[in-house]
C-alpha atoms as one frame of an Amber mdcrd trajectory, in Angstrom:
protein
  49.783 -22.899 -32.468  50.860 -23.289 -28.842  51.747 -26.688 -27.357  51.870
 -27.120 -23.585  53.673 -30.221 -22.320  51.662 -31.203 -19.239  52.766 -34.825
 -18.815  55.320 -37.381 -20.060  57.907 -34.609 -20.374  61.303 -36.139 -19.600
  59.409 -39.085 -18.090  57.473 -42.116 -19.332  54.108 -41.665 -17.710  51.055
 -39.402 -17.656  51.003 -38.360 -21.326  49.173 -35.050 -21.747  49.754 -32.284
 -24.313  47.499 -29.275 -24.860  47.286 -27.557 -28.254  45.849 -24.065 -28.695
  45.074 -23.252 -32.319  42.652 -20.797 -33.946  41.061 -20.182 -30.540  40.387
 -23.896 -30.007  41.945 -26.041 -27.260  42.696 -29.649 -28.245  44.087 -32.172
 -25.761  46.391 -34.962 -26.942  46.124 -37.859 -24.443  44.927 -37.760 -20.843
  47.051 -40.378 -19.119  47.480 -41.281 -15.480  50.731 -40.225 -13.865  52.204
 -43.285 -12.182  54.720 -42.627  -9.427  54.987 -42.156  -5.633  51.505 -42.557
  -4.171  50.983 -39.042  -2.765  52.446 -37.258  -5.777  50.468 -39.434  -8.203
  47.208 -38.874  -6.296  47.672 -35.098  -6.305  48.738 -34.785  -9.951  46.021
 -37.066 -11.246  43.209 -35.473  -9.260  44.185 -31.861 -10.033  44.150 -31.435
 -13.805  46.531 -28.641 -14.942  43.743 -26.837 -16.847  40.025 -26.134 -16.714
  38.474 -29.304 -18.134  35.428 -27.385 -19.394  37.694 -25.211 -21.561  38.899
 -28.178 -23.651  37.048 -28.380 -26.977  38.210 -31.811 -28.176  40.575 -34.620
 -27.272  42.663 -36.974 -29.413  43.690 -40.368 -27.975  46.416 -42.414 -29.652
  45.788 -45.720 -27.828  44.277 -47.331 -24.761  47.215 -47.837 -22.400  46.452
 -46.291 -18.996  49.437 -43.922 -19.050  47.773 -42.352 -22.123  44.054 -42.788
 -21.396  43.703 -43.423 -17.672  42.581 -39.973 -16.479  39.781 -39.535 -19.036
  37.012 -40.282 -16.493  38.378 -37.496 -14.295  38.496 -35.162 -17.306  34.803
 -35.777 -17.987  33.947 -35.639 -14.292  35.572 -32.180 -14.098  33.485 -30.708
 -16.908  34.847 -31.764 -20.308  31.969 -31.968 -22.787  33.767 -32.370 -26.119
  34.480 -35.452 -28.226  37.340 -37.912 -27.660  38.600 -39.098 -31.044  40.244
 -42.527 -31.240  40.092 -45.742 -33.263  37.284 -48.256 -32.767  39.544 -50.792
 -31.017  40.909 -48.100 -28.689  37.370 -47.234 -27.640  36.542 -50.888 -26.951
  39.737 -51.423 -24.955  39.156 -48.234 -22.952  35.685 -49.491 -22.069  37.202
 -52.349 -20.068  40.474 -50.733 -18.987  38.994 -47.540 -17.527  36.439 -49.538
 -15.530  39.260 -51.745 -14.252  41.297 -48.653 -13.323  38.315 -47.208 -11.429
  37.773 -50.486  -9.557  41.421 -50.487  -8.437  41.143 -46.853  -7.275  37.969
 -47.557  -5.338  39.508 -50.651  -3.710  42.720 -48.802  -2.779  40.802 -45.894
  -1.237  38.529 -48.254   0.719  41.623 -49.924   2.200  43.259 -46.560   3.025
  40.065 -45.232   4.587  39.961 -48.117   7.059  43.413 -47.097   8.298  42.502
 -43.399   8.281  39.360 -44.090  10.316  41.443 -45.830  13.010  43.608 -42.695
  13.200  40.597 -40.380  13.280  41.418 -38.897   9.875  38.762 -37.877   7.321
  38.072 -40.312   4.456  39.519 -39.921   0.970  37.622 -40.146  -2.297  38.942
 -41.984  -5.379  40.086 -39.840  -8.291  37.104 -41.281 -10.136  34.604 -44.094
  -9.765  33.377 -46.925 -11.942  30.285 -44.824 -12.686  32.543 -41.991 -13.911
  34.426 -44.425 -16.161  31.201 -45.740 -17.684  29.843 -42.202 -18.177  33.031
 -41.071 -19.930  32.506 -43.616 -22.721  29.705 -41.435 -24.088  32.371 -38.938
 -25.185  34.287 -41.390 -27.403  34.061 -41.071 -31.198  35.515 -43.975 -33.227
  37.451 -43.357 -36.420  39.105 -45.732 -38.890  42.664 -45.449 -40.147  42.992
 -43.073 -43.104  39.648 -41.347 -42.472  39.960 -37.556 -42.113  37.676 -35.503
 -39.874  37.434 -31.856 -38.781  37.989 -31.589 -35.002  38.277 -27.805 -34.659
  38.507 -24.564 -36.647  41.181 -25.126 -39.287  42.216 -28.501 -37.819  41.739
 -31.903 -39.469  42.679 -35.242 -37.896  43.771 -38.428 -39.677  44.804 -41.639
 -37.917  47.503 -43.991 -39.264  48.463 -47.404 -37.871  51.152 -47.096 -35.174
  51.660 -50.879 -34.795  52.041 -50.600 -30.994  48.914 -52.289 -29.590  45.533
 -53.091 -31.090  44.075 -49.876 -32.527  47.079 -47.696 -31.705  47.323 -44.649
 -33.949  49.764 -42.117 -35.278  47.841 -38.839 -35.067  48.291 -36.449 -38.007
  46.855 -32.950 -37.531  46.553 -30.791 -40.660  46.370 -27.175 -39.535  45.561
 -23.961 -41.343  46.332 -20.740 -39.454  45.555 -17.779 -41.667  47.504 -18.329
 -44.883  49.815 -20.881 -43.239  49.272 -24.632 -43.613  51.281 -27.396 -41.951
  51.054 -31.011 -40.713  51.878 -31.972 -37.106  52.426 -35.674 -36.398  52.084
 -37.068 -32.882  53.347 -40.645 -32.742  51.730 -41.723 -29.468  53.704 -44.913
 -28.779  55.412 -46.193 -31.914  55.408 -49.936 -32.523  57.926 -52.183 -34.261
  58.172 -53.683 -37.712  57.768 -57.422 -38.355  55.909 -58.081 -35.106  53.264
 -60.820 -34.744  49.536 -59.985 -34.935  49.764 -56.270 -35.801  50.755 -54.441
 -38.963  53.933 -52.384 -39.250  53.789 -48.662 -38.375  52.588 -46.667 -41.375
  54.763 -43.983 -42.897  52.862 -40.675 -42.705  53.475 -38.337 -45.655  54.128
 -34.615 -45.530  55.146 -34.148 -41.877  56.306 -30.614 -40.981  56.439 -30.885
 -37.178  56.910 -34.012 -35.053  56.097 -34.956 -31.460  57.573 -38.397 -30.902
  57.960 -40.802 -28.019  61.505 -41.671 -26.915  60.957 -44.484 -24.388  63.771
 -46.650 -25.761  65.736 -43.851 -27.401  69.001 -45.173 -25.944  68.376 -48.931
 -26.045  68.050 -51.795 -28.524  65.705 -54.811 -28.399  66.248 -58.398 -29.400
  64.544 -59.722 -32.520  61.143 -61.411 -32.653  62.822 -64.635 -33.789  65.223
 -64.576 -30.838  62.330 -63.908 -28.463  60.343 -66.891 -29.708  63.419 -69.109
 -29.524  64.026 -68.017 -25.937  60.385 -68.720 -25.020  60.727 -72.216 -26.519
  63.904 -72.849 -24.506  62.450 -71.657 -21.183  59.289 -73.756 -21.527  61.229
 -76.889 -22.488  63.839 -76.536 -19.732  61.202 -75.898 -17.055  59.090 -78.810
 -18.297  62.138 -81.077 -18.039  62.520 -80.044 -14.376  58.827 -80.768 -13.775
  58.150 -77.125 -12.947  55.798 -74.265 -13.748  56.551 -71.244 -15.927  55.081
 -68.152 -14.250  54.788 -65.223 -16.678  53.828 -61.788 -15.318  52.347 -60.034
 -18.344  50.473 -56.859 -19.112  46.846 -57.617 -19.870  46.621 -55.716 -23.161
  48.988 -56.626 -25.957  51.670 -58.655 -24.213  49.366 -61.432 -22.971  47.836
 -61.885 -26.425  51.265 -61.945 -28.078  52.566 -64.614 -25.672  49.409 -66.725
 -26.137  49.787 -66.507 -29.915  53.467 -67.495 -29.674  52.681 -70.492 -27.446
  49.942 -71.526 -29.883  52.413 -71.532 -32.785  55.098 -73.347 -30.771  52.571
 -76.019 -29.769  51.348 -76.551 -33.344  54.938 -76.820 -34.579  55.696 -79.341
 -31.775  58.566 -77.179 -30.538  57.201 -77.388 -26.997  55.335 -80.275 -25.331
  51.578 -80.186 -25.006  51.107 -78.889 -21.476  48.368 -76.887 -19.740  48.526
 -73.130 -20.352  46.434 -70.747 -18.253  45.630 -67.064 -18.665  44.704 -65.979
 -15.149  43.630 -62.330 -15.427  40.037 -61.144 -15.894  41.237 -57.942 -17.609
  43.431 -59.928 -20.015  40.489 -62.205 -20.823  38.260 -59.218 -21.588  41.012
 -57.633 -23.665  41.442 -60.852 -25.651  37.744 -60.711 -26.525  38.332 -57.209
 -27.927  41.229 -58.584 -29.991  38.875 -61.203 -31.421  36.374 -58.478 -32.358
  38.890 -56.565 -34.483  40.657 -58.769 -37.046  40.835 -55.724 -39.331  43.938
 -54.653 -37.383  45.813 -57.949 -37.905  48.726 -58.368 -40.283  48.714 -60.723
 -43.274  50.572 -63.479 -41.396  47.918 -63.578 -38.662  45.095 -63.619 -41.216
  46.769 -66.609 -42.896  47.132 -68.316 -39.511  43.408 -67.733 -38.864  42.457
 -69.376 -42.171  44.335 -72.536 -41.168  43.825 -72.585 -37.388  40.843 -70.278
 -36.750  41.405 -68.542 -33.409  44.990 -67.300 -32.696  44.063 -66.878 -29.025
  42.366 -70.210 -28.400  43.571 -73.839 -28.600  42.981 -77.072 -26.747  45.831
 -76.644 -24.233  44.745 -73.124 -23.249  42.267 -72.169 -20.515  41.138 -68.708
 -19.476  40.390 -68.441 -15.747  37.867 -65.873 -14.511  36.772 -67.106 -11.077
  39.100 -66.741  -8.053  38.545 -70.367  -7.056  39.850 -71.499 -10.472  42.984
 -69.448  -9.891  43.499 -70.813  -6.372  43.089 -74.398  -7.601  46.357 -74.087
  -9.556  48.274 -73.865  -6.271  47.518 -77.515  -5.497  48.619 -78.810  -8.890
  52.238 -79.890  -9.216  52.504 -80.936 -12.874  54.321 -78.725 -15.419  52.251
 -75.833 -16.759  52.443 -72.237 -17.963  50.598 -69.508 -16.031  50.239 -66.038
 -17.577  48.903 -63.505 -15.106  48.796 -59.768 -14.357  50.151 -57.361 -13.355
  53.164 -57.195 -15.625  55.400 -55.635 -12.950  54.040 -57.857 -10.137  52.603
 -54.911  -8.212  49.028 -56.193  -7.832  46.592 -58.835  -8.987  46.596 -62.604
  -9.143  50.258 -62.854 -10.157  51.180 -62.151  -6.512  49.523 -65.380  -5.360
  51.235 -67.433  -8.069  54.617 -65.974  -7.127  53.977 -66.577  -3.412  53.183
 -70.230  -4.050  55.908 -70.985  -6.604  58.899 -68.706  -6.091  60.586 -70.899
  -3.462  60.863 -73.981  -5.704  63.929 -74.509  -7.898  61.792 -76.451 -10.376
  59.885 -73.335 -11.413  60.737 -70.368 -13.620  59.609 -66.753 -13.379  59.740
 -65.413 -16.923  59.605 -61.648 -17.511  58.538 -60.502 -20.967  58.252 -56.772
 -20.279  59.977 -53.803 -18.671  60.283 -53.818 -14.866  60.388 -50.328 -13.351
  62.606 -49.524 -10.379  61.251 -50.250  -6.897  58.656 -52.756  -8.204  58.472
 -56.360  -7.043  59.223 -57.411 -10.611  62.494 -55.468 -10.593  63.502 -57.005
  -7.230  62.919 -60.501  -8.591  64.711 -59.681 -11.839  67.654 -58.308  -9.857
  67.883 -61.626  -8.015  67.227 -60.370  -4.471  67.716 -63.189  -1.988  64.286
 -62.581  -0.440  61.356 -60.564  -1.791  58.210 -59.146  -0.119  54.896 -60.563
  -1.355  51.567 -59.752   0.320  53.209 -58.702   3.571  55.536 -61.707   3.915
  59.101 -62.321   2.715  59.884 -65.311   0.467  63.198 -66.812  -0.595  63.815
 -66.496  -4.314  64.663 -70.062  -5.345  62.965 -70.250  -8.751  64.963 -69.614
 -11.890  64.474 -66.077 -13.269  64.523 -65.375 -17.008  63.956 -62.216 -19.049
  63.085 -61.958 -22.750  63.538 -58.436 -24.099  62.342 -59.001 -27.665  58.611
 -58.811 -26.868  58.618 -55.061 -26.256  55.843 -53.247 -28.147  57.885 -50.017
 -28.272  60.269 -49.185 -31.100  63.880 -49.151 -29.903  66.511 -46.548 -30.794
  67.314 -47.932 -34.238  63.633 -48.466 -35.035  62.708 -44.917 -33.959  65.491
 -43.458 -36.092  64.564 -45.744 -38.981  60.966 -44.575 -38.826  61.882 -40.881
 -38.811  64.255 -41.451 -41.703  61.317 -42.780 -43.729  59.332 -39.622 -42.919
  61.972 -37.451 -44.612  63.825 -35.799 -41.717  65.166 -32.867 -43.743  61.594
 -31.791 -44.417  60.706 -31.774 -40.707  61.177 -28.286 -39.279  61.152 -29.262
 -35.627  60.951 -32.407 -33.504  59.851 -32.532 -29.859  60.770 -35.647 -27.857
  58.408 -36.850 -25.115  57.501 -40.013 -23.194  61.063 -40.941 -22.340  63.532
 -40.444 -19.515  65.969 -37.611 -20.135  68.900 -39.885 -21.012  66.833 -41.786
 -23.585  65.467 -38.577 -25.102  68.923 -36.992 -25.373  70.315 -40.078 -27.067
  67.470 -40.077 -29.590  67.857 -36.324 -30.190  71.513 -36.883 -31.048  70.506
 -39.605 -33.498  67.882 -37.359 -35.121  70.446 -34.619 -35.626  72.602 -37.207
 -37.354  69.739 -37.773 -39.799  69.704 -34.074 -40.658  66.888 -32.998 -38.351
  68.720 -30.079 -36.828  66.027 -28.571 -34.586  65.175 -31.064 -31.854  63.822
 -30.259 -28.417  63.223 -32.157 -25.177  60.458 -30.161 -23.449  60.253 -29.843
 -19.685  57.055 -30.308 -17.688  54.826 -27.270 -18.130  56.833 -25.800 -21.004
  54.936 -24.009 -23.749  56.242 -24.231 -27.324  55.090 -21.953 -30.138  55.035
 -23.376 -33.672
């Protein structure tokens, strides 16, 4: 077997790994590279292989950095099957269309400027029609169900506990007389998190490809995170202000809504209006409601007593732009959850513009803020920040809760590998992490007795 590392090698974006085994070519992930505009446009448009030569694809979960270039893959000639869980397929149905809409809107804006300069127009990497067409290639599979996906290659999904439907991908391979199991973690979740089950321990792993996003960092606990959320809401309510929460539409929004529901029922926060202002988050929440089979026992028990974890009397979901704009004129305390999570686009920009200059309000971050994003500038406490072409004074209080991360941290990654039986694993390859994080995790894995660890570079080919 050959493995080519074509994305998310010593970086945290654009996951893409190509396996060649028994004459078959199997792609793990087809994510969008997210970076400087020109570099991202070039890398995403120009796939590093002939799409028509790929026989099958395996998708661990729906996040755009893992799934976002699938419409381009199909557009360029891929005609095989894309294997994923049922919830991943349903989430991709809304997320890929949303990604296409953003691409089309961005290109339309750029083409207006290019036309004024006499430059030829650009085309989006893919269109909404391409995204819809690509869904015909998806094949849903339940956890623990084994299927042949190529000559001598069987696939079994296990619960990764990262987002709804996320999967650990176990490939059982027979090459001649040789048999082995390769495990690709995708993004590994955390134990004892709300809504989702803990990551499953996969038996009999011989080779490992694992993410290393937080390989050098630790998270706070779920209990600490909920306590911090309670404190922020209560303190902001006492000041008569609004809590503005930039949140990713899939996973993080639903977790925050569920936490606010519990806090309200337990009377740990006052009954105040709570708004989810993100069409994508609303659509994603509907997918969550469709798939209770992925919930943990605690959430099932909550559902028996309180029915819908993502719906209660204080909560409103806003779809129409005029509903969103109406919040600007309201001065009473409230919570607004809106996308994007790093404040780079979407309705969150308007809520920040209208609320960031008041000391009564709080901007609460519940996710990672990459460098050079508006979210990072606000988190860093810049005196003024640019929003929609204007600069605004940062007067609102800024808070950050780390414990809501859906990624396993260093100790959780090492704990998971220790449960796999590290001395059995012949080789581990660390991906989807910056170099410092991957090196730190590699050192930890060697401490567990996994002596052969590797941090592949972009384009590197590894022979198993």
